[in-house]
C-alpha positions as CSV (number, residue, x, y, z in Angstrom):
1,X,-13.1,-35.5,-4.6
2,X,-13.3,-31.8,-5.6
3,X,-11.0,-29.6,-7.7
4,X,-7.5,-29.5,-6.4
5,X,-7.8,-32.6,-4.3
6,X,-5.0,-35.2,-4.6
7,X,-5.3,-39.0,-4.5
8,X,-2.5,-40.5,-2.2
9,X,-1.8,-44.0,-1.1
10,X,-2.8,-44.6,2.5
11,X,-2.0,-47.6,4.8
12,X,-4.0,-50.0,2.7
13,X,-5.8,-48.0,0.0
14,X,-6.0,-44.8,-2.0
15,X,-7.2,-41.8,0.0
16,X,-8.4,-38.2,-0.7
17,X,-6.0,-35.4,0.5
18,X,-8.1,-32.1,0.2
19,X,-6.4,-29.2,-1.3
20,X,-4.7,-26.9,1.2
21,X,-5.2,-23.3,2.0
22,X,-3.9,-20.5,-0.1
23,X,-0.2,-20.2,0.3
24,X,0.4,-23.7,1.8
25,X,2.7,-26.3,0.3
26,X,2.6,-30.1,0.1
27,X,5.0,-31.6,2.7
28,X,5.8,-34.9,4.3
29,X,4.1,-35.1,7.7
30,X,5.9,-35.4,10.9
31,X,5.5,-39.2,11.0
32,X,7.1,-39.4,7.6
33,X,4.3,-41.8,6.4
34,X,2.0,-39.4,4.4
35,X,1.5,-36.0,3.1
36,X,-0.1,-32.8,4.4
37,X,-0.4,-29.1,3.4
38,X,1.6,-26.7,5.7
39,X,3.7,-23.7,5.7
40,X,6.6,-24.0,3.1
41,X,9.4,-22.4,5.3
42,X,10.1,-19.9,8.0
43,X,10.0,-16.9,5.6
44,X,6.4,-16.2,4.8
45,X,7.0,-12.9,2.7
46,X,9.5,-10.2,1.9
47,X,8.8,-6.6,0.7
48,X,11.5,-4.1,-0.1
49,X,12.0,-0.6,-1.5
50,X,14.9,1.5,-2.7
51,X,15.3,5.2,-3.3
52,X,18.1,6.9,-5.3
53,X,17.1,10.6,-4.5
54,X,18.8,12.9,-2.0
55,X,16.6,13.1,1.2
56,X,17.3,16.2,3.2
57,X,16.0,17.5,6.5
58,X,16.8,20.5,8.7
59,X,14.6,19.1,11.5
60,X,15.9,19.9,15.0
61,X,15.6,16.7,16.9
62,X,17.0,18.3,20.2
63,X,19.7,15.6,20.7
64,X,17.2,12.8,19.8
65,X,14.7,13.9,22.3
66,X,11.9,15.7,20.5
67,X,10.4,16.2,17.0
68,X,10.7,12.5,16.1
69,X,7.3,11.8,14.6
70,X,6.0,11.1,11.1
71,X,5.4,14.7,10.6
72,X,9.0,15.7,11.3
73,X,12.0,15.2,9.1
74,X,11.8,13.5,5.7
75,X,10.8,10.0,4.6
76,X,13.6,8.4,2.6
77,X,11.8,5.1,1.7
78,X,8.9,3.1,3.2
79,X,6.9,-0.2,2.7
80,X,3.6,-1.5,3.6
81,X,3.1,-5.2,4.7
82,X,0.1,-7.1,6.0
83,X,0.9,-10.1,8.3
84,X,0.0,-13.5,6.8
85,X,0.3,-15.3,10.3
86,X,-0.4,-12.6,12.9
87,X,0.4,-13.8,16.4
88,X,2.8,-16.6,15.3
89,X,5.3,-14.6,13.3
90,X,7.9,-11.7,13.5
91,X,8.7,-8.8,11.2
92,X,12.4,-8.5,10.7
93,X,13.3,-5.1,9.4
94,X,16.7,-3.7,7.9
95,X,17.1,-0.2,6.4
96,X,20.3,1.6,5.5
97,X,21.4,4.8,3.9
98,X,24.5,7.1,3.7
99,X,24.4,10.2,6.0
100,X,26.0,13.5,5.2
101,X,25.8,16.0,8.1
102,X,26.5,19.7,7.9
103,X,27.9,21.3,10.9
104,X,29.6,19.7,13.9
105,X,26.4,18.0,15.0
106,X,24.9,14.6,15.7
107,X,22.5,13.5,12.9
108,X,19.8,10.9,13.3
109,X,17.8,8.5,11.1
110,X,14.8,6.5,12.6
111,X,12.7,3.6,11.7
112,X,8.9,4.2,12.2
113,X,6.3,1.6,12.6
114,X,3.2,3.5,11.9
115,X,3.5,6.6,14.0
116,X,5.8,5.1,16.6
117,X,9.6,5.3,16.5
118,X,11.1,1.8,17.1
119,X,14.8,2.3,16.4
120,X,17.4,4.8,15.4
121,X,20.9,5.3,14.1
122,X,23.2,8.2,14.6
123,X,26.4,9.9,13.2
124,X,28.5,12.8,14.3
125,X,29.4,15.3,11.4
126,X,32.6,17.2,11.1
127,X,34.1,18.9,8.1
128,X,33.9,16.7,5.1
129,X,32.7,13.6,7.1
130,X,30.1,11.2,5.9
131,X,28.3,8.7,8.1
132,X,26.0,5.6,7.7
133,X,22.8,4.7,9.2
134,X,22.0,0.9,9.3
135,X,19.2,-0.1,11.4
136,X,17.9,-3.7,12.2
137,X,14.7,-4.3,14.3
138,X,12.2,-7.0,15.1
139,X,8.3,-6.4,15.6
140,X,6.3,-9.3,16.8
141,X,3.0,-9.5,14.9
142,X,0.9,-10.4,17.9
143,X,-2.0,-8.0,18.0
144,X,-1.4,-6.6,14.5
145,X,-4.1,-6.6,11.7
146,X,-4.3,-5.1,8.4
147,X,-1.5,-3.3,6.5
148,X,1.5,-2.2,8.5
149,X,3.8,0.8,7.5
150,X,7.5,0.8,8.1
151,X,9.2,4.1,7.2
152,X,13.0,5.0,7.2
153,X,13.3,8.6,8.0
154,X,15.9,11.4,8.0
155,X,15.2,13.2,11.4
156,X,17.8,15.8,11.1
157,X,20.2,17.0,13.6
158,X,20.7,18.3,17.0
159,X,20.3,22.0,16.5
160,X,18.6,21.8,13.0
161,X,21.5,22.1,10.6
162,X,20.9,20.2,7.4
163,X,21.5,16.4,7.1
164,X,21.3,14.5,3.8
165,X,20.6,10.9,3.3
166,X,22.2,9.3,0.2
167,X,24.4,12.5,-0.3
168,X,27.6,14.0,1.3
169,X,27.6,16.8,3.8
170,X,27.1,19.4,1.0
171,X,23.9,17.9,-0.4
172,X,25.8,16.5,-3.4
173,X,25.0,13.0,-4.8
174,X,26.8,10.3,-2.8
175,X,27.1,8.2,-5.8
176,X,30.0,10.6,-6.9
177,X,31.8,10.3,-3.6
178,X,33.1,6.8,-3.7
179,X,32.6,6.4,0.1
180,X,30.5,3.2,0.0
181,X,31.8,-0.2,1.4
182,X,35.3,-1.0,0.5
183,X,35.6,2.4,-1.4
184,X,32.7,1.5,-3.8
185,X,30.2,4.1,-4.7
186,X,27.0,4.4,-2.7
187,X,23.9,2.8,-4.4
188,X,21.0,4.3,-2.7
189,X,18.9,4.0,0.5
190,X,16.7,0.8,1.1
191,X,14.4,-0.9,3.5
192,X,13.5,-4.6,3.7
193,X,10.8,-6.4,5.7
194,X,10.5,-10.0,6.3
195,X,7.7,-11.9,8.0
196,X,9.3,-14.9,9.7
197,X,7.4,-17.8,11.5
198,X,8.3,-18.0,15.1
């Protein structure tokens, strides 16, 4: 035996069970007659970030047709994650934030994977209105290697009037507005990324 090995009872004698790879857990095998090291569950890892600032942009996204890259608009919150089981897992991403839109325009938030836009959420702004951007997306890890960046961005409005994330349409702190779920105060902008086994 070596460090980390276990002695387990086999069919007729004690046997060596070699230590598993990093991150694996001890489980009963599929035949229910012994032990093995394997994945502990479907969720391999979770990373998250939260921001409490006011994230403004006057980017003109031309009705969600242009100026939607990482050099446009304003990053609200982002995370980096490296797949643990690339090719046999999927990233599940959820990001959310309150939107305050100045002018009678459509405002847009986007979810970026690296430099690529993968999803968006929109709201129409009228006098004293507020909206909400809530984006869900799936990204298979097949072909991915190294650290992956997911970025929740304020990509402005059609026409370039100011839009605010985590604020009302005057750029004031949304925590003061009481416009969150069930009349509660807004509690910030967030992004969560989970790697889940297929």
